[in-house]
Biotite code that builds the C-alpha atoms (Angstrom):
import biotite.structure as struc

atoms = struc.array([
    struc.Atom([-28.789, 12.904, 7.714], chain_id="A", res_id=1, res_name="MET", atom_name="CA", element="C"),
    struc.Atom([-26.995, 10.726, 10.592], chain_id="A", res_id=2, res_name="PRO", atom_name="CA", element="C"),
    struc.Atom([-22.883, 11.505, 10.456], chain_id="A", res_id=3, res_name="SER", atom_name="CA", element="C"),
    struc.Atom([-20.729, 8.699, 8.522], chain_id="A", res_id=4, res_name="THR", atom_name="CA", element="C"),
    struc.Atom([-17.300, 9.935, 10.441], chain_id="A", res_id=5, res_name="ALA", atom_name="CA", element="C"),
    struc.Atom([-14.896, 7.699, 11.400], chain_id="A", res_id=6, res_name="ILE", atom_name="CA", element="C"),
    struc.Atom([-13.272, 7.530, 14.370], chain_id="A", res_id=7, res_name="SER", atom_name="CA", element="C"),
    struc.Atom([-9.624, 7.315, 14.190], chain_id="A", res_id=8, res_name="ALA", atom_name="CA", element="C"),
    struc.Atom([-9.384, 5.047, 17.520], chain_id="A", res_id=9, res_name="GLN", atom_name="CA", element="C"),
    struc.Atom([-8.096, 1.626, 16.659], chain_id="A", res_id=10, res_name="GLY", atom_name="CA", element="C"),
    struc.Atom([-6.605, 2.184, 13.538], chain_id="A", res_id=11, res_name="THR", atom_name="CA", element="C"),
    struc.Atom([-3.408, 0.124, 13.496], chain_id="A", res_id=12, res_name="THR", atom_name="CA", element="C"),
    struc.Atom([-0.229, 1.598, 10.999], chain_id="A", res_id=13, res_name="PHE", atom_name="CA", element="C"),
    struc.Atom([2.521, -1.306, 9.883], chain_id="A", res_id=14, res_name="SER", atom_name="CA", element="C"),
    struc.Atom([5.220, -1.894, 8.134], chain_id="A", res_id=15, res_name="ILE", atom_name="CA", element="C"),
    struc.Atom([6.041, -5.021, 5.350], chain_id="A", res_id=16, res_name="GLY", atom_name="CA", element="C"),
    struc.Atom([8.801, -6.404, 7.091], chain_id="A", res_id=17, res_name="THR", atom_name="CA", element="C"),
    struc.Atom([9.260, -10.474, 4.969], chain_id="A", res_id=18, res_name="THR", atom_name="CA", element="C"),
    struc.Atom([7.530, -12.323, 2.508], chain_id="A", res_id=19, res_name="THR", atom_name="CA", element="C"),
    struc.Atom([4.784, -15.085, 3.938], chain_id="A", res_id=20, res_name="GLY", atom_name="CA", element="C"),
    struc.Atom([3.878, -19.235, 2.337], chain_id="A", res_id=21, res_name="THR", atom_name="CA", element="C"),
    struc.Atom([3.919, -18.743, -1.638], chain_id="A", res_id=22, res_name="ALA", atom_name="CA", element="C"),
    struc.Atom([0.248, -19.891, -2.730], chain_id="A", res_id=23, res_name="GLN", atom_name="CA", element="C"),
    struc.Atom([-0.284, -21.224, -5.847], chain_id="A", res_id=24, res_name="THR", atom_name="CA", element="C"),
    struc.Atom([-2.524, -20.078, -8.732], chain_id="A", res_id=25, res_name="ILE", atom_name="CA", element="C"),
    struc.Atom([-5.350, -22.030, -9.953], chain_id="A", res_id=26, res_name="THR", atom_name="CA", element="C"),
    struc.Atom([-6.851, -20.171, -12.757], chain_id="A", res_id=27, res_name="ALA", atom_name="CA", element="C"),
    struc.Atom([-6.910, -16.378, -13.885], chain_id="A", res_id=28, res_name="VAL", atom_name="CA", element="C"),
    struc.Atom([-10.104, -14.448, -14.734], chain_id="A", res_id=29, res_name="ALA", atom_name="CA", element="C"),
    struc.Atom([-9.204, -11.580, -17.657], chain_id="A", res_id=30, res_name="LEU", atom_name="CA", element="C"),
    struc.Atom([-11.510, -9.319, -16.101], chain_id="A", res_id=31, res_name="THR", atom_name="CA", element="C"),
    struc.Atom([-11.295, -5.787, -15.021], chain_id="A", res_id=32, res_name="ASN", atom_name="CA", element="C"),
    struc.Atom([-10.473, -5.428, -12.341], chain_id="A", res_id=33, res_name="PRO", atom_name="CA", element="C"),
    struc.Atom([-8.422, -9.233, -12.277], chain_id="A", res_id=34, res_name="CYS", atom_name="CA", element="C"),
    struc.Atom([-9.943, -12.099, -10.314], chain_id="A", res_id=35, res_name="ARG", atom_name="CA", element="C"),
    struc.Atom([-7.531, -14.798, -9.729], chain_id="A", res_id=36, res_name="ILE", atom_name="CA", element="C"),
    struc.Atom([-7.990, -18.291, -7.389], chain_id="A", res_id=37, res_name="THR", atom_name="CA", element="C"),
    struc.Atom([-5.395, -19.276, -5.057], chain_id="A", res_id=38, res_name="LEU", atom_name="CA", element="C"),
    struc.Atom([-4.764, -22.496, -3.809], chain_id="A", res_id=39, res_name="SER", atom_name="CA", element="C"),
    struc.Atom([-5.675, -21.361, 0.368], chain_id="A", res_id=40, res_name="ALA", atom_name="CA", element="C"),
    struc.Atom([-6.762, -17.417, 0.957], chain_id="A", res_id=41, res_name="VAL", atom_name="CA", element="C"),
    struc.Atom([-5.695, -18.194, 5.048], chain_id="A", res_id=42, res_name="THR", atom_name="CA", element="C"),
    struc.Atom([-4.300, -15.551, 6.608], chain_id="A", res_id=43, res_name="GLY", atom_name="CA", element="C"),
    struc.Atom([-5.059, -12.988, 3.806], chain_id="A", res_id=44, res_name="LEU", atom_name="CA", element="C"),
    struc.Atom([-6.479, -9.893, 4.199], chain_id="A", res_id=45, res_name="ASN", atom_name="CA", element="C"),
    struc.Atom([-7.623, -6.818, 1.855], chain_id="A", res_id=46, res_name="LYS", atom_name="CA", element="C"),
    struc.Atom([-5.072, -4.193, 1.454], chain_id="A", res_id=47, res_name="GLY", atom_name="CA", element="C"),
    struc.Atom([-2.386, -6.576, 2.106], chain_id="A", res_id=48, res_name="ASP", atom_name="CA", element="C"),
    struc.Atom([0.273, -7.472, -1.250], chain_id="A", res_id=49, res_name="VAL", atom_name="CA", element="C"),
    struc.Atom([0.908, -10.129, -3.701], chain_id="A", res_id=50, res_name="LEU", atom_name="CA", element="C"),
    struc.Atom([3.471, -10.385, -5.864], chain_id="A", res_id=51, res_name="THR", atom_name="CA", element="C"),
    struc.Atom([3.176, -13.026, -8.979], chain_id="A", res_id=52, res_name="ILE", atom_name="CA", element="C"),
    struc.Atom([5.729, -15.156, -10.646], chain_id="A", res_id=53, res_name="ALA", atom_name="CA", element="C"),
    struc.Atom([5.440, -18.235, -12.590], chain_id="A", res_id=54, res_name="GLY", atom_name="CA", element="C"),
    struc.Atom([2.313, -17.801, -14.453], chain_id="A", res_id=55, res_name="VAL", atom_name="CA", element="C"),
    struc.Atom([2.143, -19.728, -18.105], chain_id="A", res_id=56, res_name="VAL", atom_name="CA", element="C"),
    struc.Atom([-0.493, -17.272, -20.291], chain_id="A", res_id=57, res_name="GLY", atom_name="CA", element="C"),
    struc.Atom([-1.081, -14.532, -18.241], chain_id="A", res_id=58, res_name="THR", atom_name="CA", element="C"),
    struc.Atom([2.492, -13.666, -18.099], chain_id="A", res_id=59, res_name="THR", atom_name="CA", element="C"),
    struc.Atom([1.647, -10.200, -17.829], chain_id="A", res_id=60, res_name="GLN", atom_name="CA", element="C"),
    struc.Atom([1.029, -10.438, -14.341], chain_id="A", res_id=61, res_name="LEU", atom_name="CA", element="C"),
    struc.Atom([4.772, -12.163, -13.530], chain_id="A", res_id=62, res_name="ASN", atom_name="CA", element="C"),
    struc.Atom([7.116, -10.147, -11.316], chain_id="A", res_id=63, res_name="GLY", atom_name="CA", element="C"),
    struc.Atom([4.706, -6.967, -10.566], chain_id="A", res_id=64, res_name="ASN", atom_name="CA", element="C"),
    struc.Atom([3.021, -7.184, -7.267], chain_id="A", res_id=65, res_name="SER", atom_name="CA", element="C"),
    struc.Atom([-0.712, -5.939, -6.282], chain_id="A", res_id=66, res_name="TYR", atom_name="CA", element="C"),
    struc.Atom([-3.012, -4.615, -3.585], chain_id="A", res_id=67, res_name="VAL", atom_name="CA", element="C"),
    struc.Atom([-5.985, -7.551, -2.472], chain_id="A", res_id=68, res_name="VAL", atom_name="CA", element="C"),
    struc.Atom([-8.678, -5.285, -3.109], chain_id="A", res_id=69, res_name="GLN", atom_name="CA", element="C"),
    struc.Atom([-11.629, -8.114, -2.298], chain_id="A", res_id=70, res_name="TYR", atom_name="CA", element="C"),
    struc.Atom([-11.465, -11.860, -0.976], chain_id="A", res_id=71, res_name="ILE", atom_name="CA", element="C"),
    struc.Atom([-14.043, -14.523, -1.629], chain_id="A", res_id=72, res_name="GLU", atom_name="CA", element="C"),
    struc.Atom([-13.054, -16.803, 0.716], chain_id="A", res_id=73, res_name="PRO", atom_name="CA", element="C"),
    struc.Atom([-15.410, -20.086, -0.351], chain_id="A", res_id=74, res_name="THR", atom_name="CA", element="C"),
    struc.Atom([-14.068, -20.148, -3.669], chain_id="A", res_id=75, res_name="THR", atom_name="CA", element="C"),
    struc.Atom([-10.485, -18.624, -2.358], chain_id="A", res_id=76, res_name="LYS", atom_name="CA", element="C"),
    struc.Atom([-11.585, -16.125, -5.480], chain_id="A", res_id=77, res_name="ILE", atom_name="CA", element="C"),
    struc.Atom([-8.710, -13.045, -4.827], chain_id="A", res_id=78, res_name="VAL", atom_name="CA", element="C"),
    struc.Atom([-9.873, -9.370, -6.631], chain_id="A", res_id=79, res_name="THR", atom_name="CA", element="C"),
    struc.Atom([-6.792, -7.552, -7.353], chain_id="A", res_id=80, res_name="LEU", atom_name="CA", element="C"),
    struc.Atom([-7.139, -3.731, -7.218], chain_id="A", res_id=81, res_name="ALA", atom_name="CA", element="C"),
    struc.Atom([-6.935, -1.194, -10.153], chain_id="A", res_id=82, res_name="ASN", atom_name="CA", element="C"),
    struc.Atom([-5.803, -4.230, -12.873], chain_id="A", res_id=83, res_name="VAL", atom_name="CA", element="C"),
    struc.Atom([-7.214, -4.129, -16.056], chain_id="A", res_id=84, res_name="ASP", atom_name="CA", element="C"),
    struc.Atom([-6.790, -7.973, -17.391], chain_id="A", res_id=85, res_name="ALA", atom_name="CA", element="C"),
    struc.Atom([-9.199, -7.832, -19.996], chain_id="A", res_id=86, res_name="THR", atom_name="CA", element="C"),
    struc.Atom([-6.019, -7.408, -23.128], chain_id="A", res_id=87, res_name="GLY", atom_name="CA", element="C"),
    struc.Atom([-4.179, -10.196, -21.256], chain_id="A", res_id=88, res_name="PHE", atom_name="CA", element="C"),
    struc.Atom([-3.020, -13.118, -22.182], chain_id="A", res_id=89, res_name="THR", atom_name="CA", element="C"),
    struc.Atom([-4.753, -16.210, -21.282], chain_id="A", res_id=90, res_name="ALA", atom_name="CA", element="C"),
    struc.Atom([-3.773, -18.559, -18.308], chain_id="A", res_id=91, res_name="TRP", atom_name="CA", element="C"),
    struc.Atom([-2.556, -21.809, -19.227], chain_id="A", res_id=92, res_name="THR", atom_name="CA", element="C"),
    struc.Atom([-1.406, -22.878, -15.789], chain_id="A", res_id=93, res_name="SER", atom_name="CA", element="C"),
    struc.Atom([0.669, -22.446, -12.636], chain_id="A", res_id=94, res_name="GLY", atom_name="CA", element="C"),
    struc.Atom([2.151, -19.488, -10.974], chain_id="A", res_id=95, res_name="GLY", atom_name="CA", element="C"),
    struc.Atom([2.573, -18.144, -7.194], chain_id="A", res_id=96, res_name="THR", atom_name="CA", element="C"),
    struc.Atom([1.688, -15.170, -5.710], chain_id="A", res_id=97, res_name="ALA", atom_name="CA", element="C"),
    struc.Atom([3.510, -14.517, -2.206], chain_id="A", res_id=98, res_name="THR", atom_name="CA", element="C"),
    struc.Atom([2.349, -12.396, 0.214], chain_id="A", res_id=99, res_name="PRO", atom_name="CA", element="C"),
    struc.Atom([3.875, -9.657, 2.094], chain_id="A", res_id=100, res_name="VAL", atom_name="CA", element="C"),
    struc.Atom([4.302, -10.018, 6.225], chain_id="A", res_id=101, res_name="GLN", atom_name="CA", element="C"),
    struc.Atom([2.985, -7.337, 8.528], chain_id="A", res_id=102, res_name="TRP", atom_name="CA", element="C"),
    struc.Atom([4.967, -5.920, 11.502], chain_id="A", res_id=103, res_name="THR", atom_name="CA", element="C"),
    struc.Atom([2.767, -3.298, 13.400], chain_id="A", res_id=104, res_name="LYS", atom_name="CA", element="C"),
    struc.Atom([3.998, -0.315, 14.603], chain_id="A", res_id=105, res_name="VAL", atom_name="CA", element="C"),
    struc.Atom([3.878, -0.010, 18.208], chain_id="A", res_id=106, res_name="GLY", atom_name="CA", element="C"),
    struc.Atom([2.604, 3.015, 20.089], chain_id="A", res_id=107, res_name="ASN", atom_name="CA", element="C"),
    struc.Atom([1.176, 5.023, 16.865], chain_id="A", res_id=108, res_name="VAL", atom_name="CA", element="C"),
    struc.Atom([-0.469, 8.508, 18.125], chain_id="A", res_id=109, res_name="ARG", atom_name="CA", element="C"),
    struc.Atom([-1.016, 10.354, 14.868], chain_id="A", res_id=110, res_name="SER", atom_name="CA", element="C"),
    struc.Atom([-0.902, 9.927, 11.388], chain_id="A", res_id=111, res_name="TYR", atom_name="CA", element="C"),
    struc.Atom([-1.119, 12.326, 8.808], chain_id="A", res_id=112, res_name="ASN", atom_name="CA", element="C"),
    struc.Atom([-0.923, 12.295, 4.893], chain_id="A", res_id=113, res_name="GLY", atom_name="CA", element="C"),
    struc.Atom([-1.861, 11.236, 1.364], chain_id="A", res_id=114, res_name="PHE", atom_name="CA", element="C"),
    struc.Atom([-0.520, 15.353, 0.313], chain_id="A", res_id=115, res_name="ASP", atom_name="CA", element="C"),
    struc.Atom([0.280, 15.026, -2.896], chain_id="A", res_id=116, res_name="GLY", atom_name="CA", element="C"),
    struc.Atom([-0.865, 16.718, -5.986], chain_id="A", res_id=117, res_name="ALA", atom_name="CA", element="C"),
    struc.Atom([-0.785, 16.366, -9.758], chain_id="A", res_id=118, res_name="ALA", atom_name="CA", element="C"),
    struc.Atom([2.000, 19.226, -11.600], chain_id="A", res_id=119, res_name="SER", atom_name="CA", element="C"),
    struc.Atom([0.635, 21.627, -13.634], chain_id="A", res_id=120, res_name="GLU", atom_name="CA", element="C"),
    struc.Atom([1.867, 21.927, -17.446], chain_id="A", res_id=121, res_name="ILE", atom_name="CA", element="C"),
    struc.Atom([1.420, 24.931, -18.990], chain_id="A", res_id=122, res_name="ASP", atom_name="CA", element="C"),
    struc.Atom([-0.042, 24.759, -22.576], chain_id="A", res_id=123, res_name="ARG", atom_name="CA", element="C"),
    struc.Atom([-0.283, 28.547, -23.045], chain_id="A", res_id=124, res_name="THR", atom_name="CA", element="C"),
    struc.Atom([0.430, 29.325, -26.919], chain_id="A", res_id=125, res_name="ASN", atom_name="CA", element="C"),
    struc.Atom([0.431, 32.773, -29.295], chain_id="A", res_id=126, res_name="PHE", atom_name="CA", element="C"),
    struc.Atom([-3.441, 32.387, -29.455], chain_id="A", res_id=127, res_name="ASP", atom_name="CA", element="C"),
    struc.Atom([-4.673, 32.076, -25.758], chain_id="A", res_id=128, res_name="SER", atom_name="CA", element="C"),
    struc.Atom([-6.261, 34.776, -24.103], chain_id="A", res_id=129, res_name="THR", atom_name="CA", element="C"),
    struc.Atom([-5.415, 33.519, -20.745], chain_id="A", res_id=130, res_name="ALA", atom_name="CA", element="C"),
    struc.Atom([-2.846, 30.941, -19.159], chain_id="A", res_id=131, res_name="LYS", atom_name="CA", element="C"),
    struc.Atom([-4.040, 27.953, -20.049], chain_id="A", res_id=132, res_name="GLU", atom_name="CA", element="C"),
    struc.Atom([-3.025, 24.650, -18.153], chain_id="A", res_id=133, res_name="PHE", atom_name="CA", element="C"),
    struc.Atom([-3.628, 20.426, -18.255], chain_id="A", res_id=134, res_name="ILE", atom_name="CA", element="C"),
    struc.Atom([-2.742, 18.890, -15.266], chain_id="A", res_id=135, res_name="LEU", atom_name="CA", element="C"),
    struc.Atom([0.079, 15.999, -15.334], chain_id="A", res_id=136, res_name="GLY", atom_name="CA", element="C"),
    struc.Atom([1.144, 12.956, -13.218], chain_id="A", res_id=137, res_name="LEU", atom_name="CA", element="C"),
    struc.Atom([0.176, 13.051, -9.665], chain_id="A", res_id=138, res_name="VAL", atom_name="CA", element="C"),
    struc.Atom([2.759, 13.564, -6.789], chain_id="A", res_id=139, res_name="ASP", atom_name="CA", element="C"),
    struc.Atom([1.568, 10.616, -4.106], chain_id="A", res_id=140, res_name="PRO", atom_name="CA", element="C"),
    struc.Atom([2.751, 12.906, -1.636], chain_id="A", res_id=141, res_name="GLY", atom_name="CA", element="C"),
    struc.Atom([4.442, 12.357, 1.389], chain_id="A", res_id=142, res_name="HIS", atom_name="CA", element="C"),
    struc.Atom([2.849, 10.425, 5.133], chain_id="A", res_id=143, res_name="PHE", atom_name="CA", element="C"),
    struc.Atom([3.719, 11.006, 8.505], chain_id="A", res_id=144, res_name="GLY", atom_name="CA", element="C"),
    struc.Atom([3.199, 9.251, 11.846], chain_id="A", res_id=145, res_name="VAL", atom_name="CA", element="C"),
    struc.Atom([3.875, 9.997, 15.446], chain_id="A", res_id=146, res_name="GLU", atom_name="CA", element="C"),
    struc.Atom([4.556, 7.218, 17.777], chain_id="A", res_id=147, res_name="VAL", atom_name="CA", element="C"),
    struc.Atom([6.114, 7.161, 21.221], chain_id="A", res_id=148, res_name="ASP", atom_name="CA", element="C"),
    struc.Atom([9.295, 5.404, 21.100], chain_id="A", res_id=149, res_name="GLN", atom_name="CA", element="C"),
    struc.Atom([9.624, 2.377, 22.263], chain_id="A", res_id=150, res_name="ASP", atom_name="CA", element="C"),
    struc.Atom([12.825, 0.913, 21.223], chain_id="A", res_id=151, res_name="ASN", atom_name="CA", element="C"),
    struc.Atom([11.793, -3.130, 21.851], chain_id="A", res_id=152, res_name="THR", atom_name="CA", element="C"),
    struc.Atom([9.120, -2.830, 19.732], chain_id="A", res_id=153, res_name="ASP", atom_name="CA", element="C"),
    struc.Atom([9.585, -4.660, 16.248], chain_id="A", res_id=154, res_name="ALA", atom_name="CA", element="C"),
    struc.Atom([7.659, -2.181, 13.534], chain_id="A", res_id=155, res_name="GLY", atom_name="CA", element="C"),
    struc.Atom([9.780, 0.758, 15.189], chain_id="A", res_id=156, res_name="GLN", atom_name="CA", element="C"),
    struc.Atom([12.640, -0.958, 14.861], chain_id="A", res_id=157, res_name="ILE", atom_name="CA", element="C"),
    struc.Atom([11.465, -1.888, 11.195], chain_id="A", res_id=158, res_name="ALA", atom_name="CA", element="C"),
    struc.Atom([10.710, 2.238, 10.397], chain_id="A", res_id=159, res_name="LEU", atom_name="CA", element="C"),
    struc.Atom([14.468, 2.930, 11.743], chain_id="A", res_id=160, res_name="MET", atom_name="CA", element="C"),
    struc.Atom([16.083, -0.121, 9.782], chain_id="A", res_id=161, res_name="THR", atom_name="CA", element="C"),
    struc.Atom([13.948, 1.346, 6.693], chain_id="A", res_id=162, res_name="ALA", atom_name="CA", element="C"),
    struc.Atom([16.022, 4.313, 7.413], chain_id="A", res_id=163, res_name="GLN", atom_name="CA", element="C"),
    struc.Atom([19.588, 3.053, 7.420], chain_id="A", res_id=164, res_name="VAL", atom_name="CA", element="C"),
    struc.Atom([18.609, 0.822, 3.999], chain_id="A", res_id=165, res_name="THR", atom_name="CA", element="C"),
    struc.Atom([17.641, 3.727, 2.267], chain_id="A", res_id=166, res_name="GLY", atom_name="CA", element="C"),
    struc.Atom([15.347, 0.670, 0.525], chain_id="A", res_id=167, res_name="LEU", atom_name="CA", element="C"),
    struc.Atom([11.430, 1.289, -0.672], chain_id="A", res_id=168, res_name="ILE", atom_name="CA", element="C"),
    struc.Atom([9.759, -0.846, 1.484], chain_id="A", res_id=169, res_name="LYS", atom_name="CA", element="C"),
    struc.Atom([5.511, -1.471, 1.549], chain_id="A", res_id=170, res_name="ASN", atom_name="CA", element="C"),
    struc.Atom([3.030, 0.383, 3.667], chain_id="A", res_id=171, res_name="PHE", atom_name="CA", element="C"),
    struc.Atom([-0.309, -0.149, 5.397], chain_id="A", res_id=172, res_name="LYS", atom_name="CA", element="C"),
    struc.Atom([-2.508, 2.010, 7.233], chain_id="A", res_id=173, res_name="LEU", atom_name="CA", element="C"),
    struc.Atom([-5.687, 0.106, 8.713], chain_id="A", res_id=174, res_name="LEU", atom_name="CA", element="C"),
    struc.Atom([-8.917, 2.035, 9.778], chain_id="A", res_id=175, res_name="LEU", atom_name="CA", element="C"),
    struc.Atom([-11.302, 0.704, 12.395], chain_id="A", res_id=176, res_name="PRO", atom_name="CA", element="C"),
    struc.Atom([-13.758, 0.149, 9.512], chain_id="A", res_id=177, res_name="ASN", atom_name="CA", element="C"),
    struc.Atom([-11.720, -2.420, 7.477], chain_id="A", res_id=178, res_name="GLY", atom_name="CA", element="C"),
    struc.Atom([-10.709, 0.502, 5.256], chain_id="A", res_id=179, res_name="ASN", atom_name="CA", element="C"),
    struc.Atom([-7.341, 0.283, 3.888], chain_id="A", res_id=180, res_name="THR", atom_name="CA", element="C"),
    struc.Atom([-4.632, 2.310, 2.134], chain_id="A", res_id=181, res_name="ALA", atom_name="CA", element="C"),
    struc.Atom([-1.954, 0.301, 1.455], chain_id="A", res_id=182, res_name="THR", atom_name="CA", element="C"),
    struc.Atom([1.182, 2.010, -0.850], chain_id="A", res_id=183, res_name="PHE", atom_name="CA", element="C"),
    struc.Atom([5.047, 1.499, -1.363], chain_id="A", res_id=184, res_name="ALA", atom_name="CA", element="C"),
    struc.Atom([8.166, 4.281, -0.423], chain_id="A", res_id=185, res_name="GLY", atom_name="CA", element="C"),
    struc.Atom([10.984, 5.320, 1.355], chain_id="A", res_id=186, res_name="PHE", atom_name="CA", element="C"),
    struc.Atom([11.222, 6.436, 5.130], chain_id="A", res_id=187, res_name="VAL", atom_name="CA", element="C"),
    struc.Atom([13.266, 9.506, 4.925], chain_id="A", res_id=188, res_name="LYS", atom_name="CA", element="C"),
    struc.Atom([13.707, 10.418, 8.589], chain_id="A", res_id=189, res_name="LYS", atom_name="CA", element="C"),
    struc.Atom([12.591, 9.157, 12.210], chain_id="A", res_id=190, res_name="PHE", atom_name="CA", element="C"),
    struc.Atom([13.062, 11.851, 14.736], chain_id="A", res_id=191, res_name="SER", atom_name="CA", element="C"),
    struc.Atom([13.118, 11.792, 18.479], chain_id="A", res_id=192, res_name="SER", atom_name="CA", element="C"),
    struc.Atom([11.877, 14.178, 20.419], chain_id="A", res_id=193, res_name="GLN", atom_name="CA", element="C"),
    struc.Atom([11.447, 14.644, 24.502], chain_id="A", res_id=194, res_name="GLY", atom_name="CA", element="C"),
    struc.Atom([10.099, 17.316, 26.585], chain_id="A", res_id=195, res_name="ALA", atom_name="CA", element="C"),
    struc.Atom([9.297, 18.049, 30.283], chain_id="A", res_id=196, res_name="VAL", atom_name="CA", element="C"),
    struc.Atom([6.662, 15.974, 31.815], chain_id="A", res_id=197, res_name="ASP", atom_name="CA", element="C"),
    struc.Atom([6.417, 14.319, 28.523], chain_id="A", res_id=198, res_name="GLN", atom_name="CA", element="C"),
    struc.Atom([6.655, 11.144, 26.987], chain_id="A", res_id=199, res_name="ALA", atom_name="CA", element="C"),
    struc.Atom([9.506, 11.098, 24.191], chain_id="A", res_id=200, res_name="ILE", atom_name="CA", element="C"),
    struc.Atom([8.235, 10.764, 20.881], chain_id="A", res_id=201, res_name="ARG", atom_name="CA", element="C"),
    struc.Atom([9.562, 9.641, 17.228], chain_id="A", res_id=202, res_name="ARG", atom_name="CA", element="C"),
    struc.Atom([7.647, 10.801, 13.939], chain_id="A", res_id=203, res_name="SER", atom_name="CA", element="C"),
    struc.Atom([8.555, 9.417, 10.676], chain_id="A", res_id=204, res_name="ALA", atom_name="CA", element="C"),
    struc.Atom([8.736, 10.875, 7.074], chain_id="A", res_id=205, res_name="ASP", atom_name="CA", element="C"),
    struc.Atom([8.084, 8.359, 4.166], chain_id="A", res_id=206, res_name="LEU", atom_name="CA", element="C"),
    struc.Atom([7.790, 9.758, 0.726], chain_id="A", res_id=207, res_name="ARG", atom_name="CA", element="C"),
    struc.Atom([5.314, 7.504, -0.890], chain_id="A", res_id=208, res_name="ILE", atom_name="CA", element="C"),
    struc.Atom([6.451, 6.879, -4.436], chain_id="A", res_id=209, res_name="SER", atom_name="CA", element="C"),
    struc.Atom([3.385, 5.183, -6.986], chain_id="A", res_id=210, res_name="GLY", atom_name="CA", element="C"),
    struc.Atom([0.317, 4.850, -6.486], chain_id="A", res_id=211, res_name="ALA", atom_name="CA", element="C"),
    struc.Atom([-1.900, 5.078, -2.739], chain_id="A", res_id=212, res_name="VAL", atom_name="CA", element="C"),
    struc.Atom([-4.299, 2.210, -3.050], chain_id="A", res_id=213, res_name="THR", atom_name="CA", element="C"),
    struc.Atom([-7.730, 2.522, -0.815], chain_id="A", res_id=214, res_name="TRP", atom_name="CA", element="C"),
    struc.Atom([-9.248, -0.950, -0.644], chain_id="A", res_id=215, res_name="ALA", atom_name="CA", element="C"),
])
């Protein structure tokens, strides 16, 4: 069987820095996963993050951010990843979906992460013949990225700013085959290192908060 390996060359890593133009929601399908119809999907891509507000009826969506899993350009229908709307209230009218705008981090050399694991809950009792466990919540872990330092690069500046402010940010890893990993997290550190006959490099350590969504 031919290999289905994915080359890492061409991978891009981006940080959410601003918000784009809010699009009007014209319909909500109570499906699993949930599908919403927008006034326009121009510039919207798989793996993007949408913040929903002002929906009448399906108010369960309001105030939350969701990852775009799939886009149907002709019908302007967007599928929201991992959102089961089968028990939600029927849509009546209105609502907006505001996308996160991404800034690409330049000079990325490598990345690593998604290294978390679920906690172990001990349920051993007097009747047990050996230690017994169940899995608890999943810790999504960390994400690290190494770059050649460029203090004029907008993406690297955004990472530095996020480290100083301590605010949670959105991040998106786009693979060459079109798959995306979207997650939120904090920039814990953004260290710099140099050596003889070597480019100056920086390493960012991101603490992921919440689930990682692949699309």
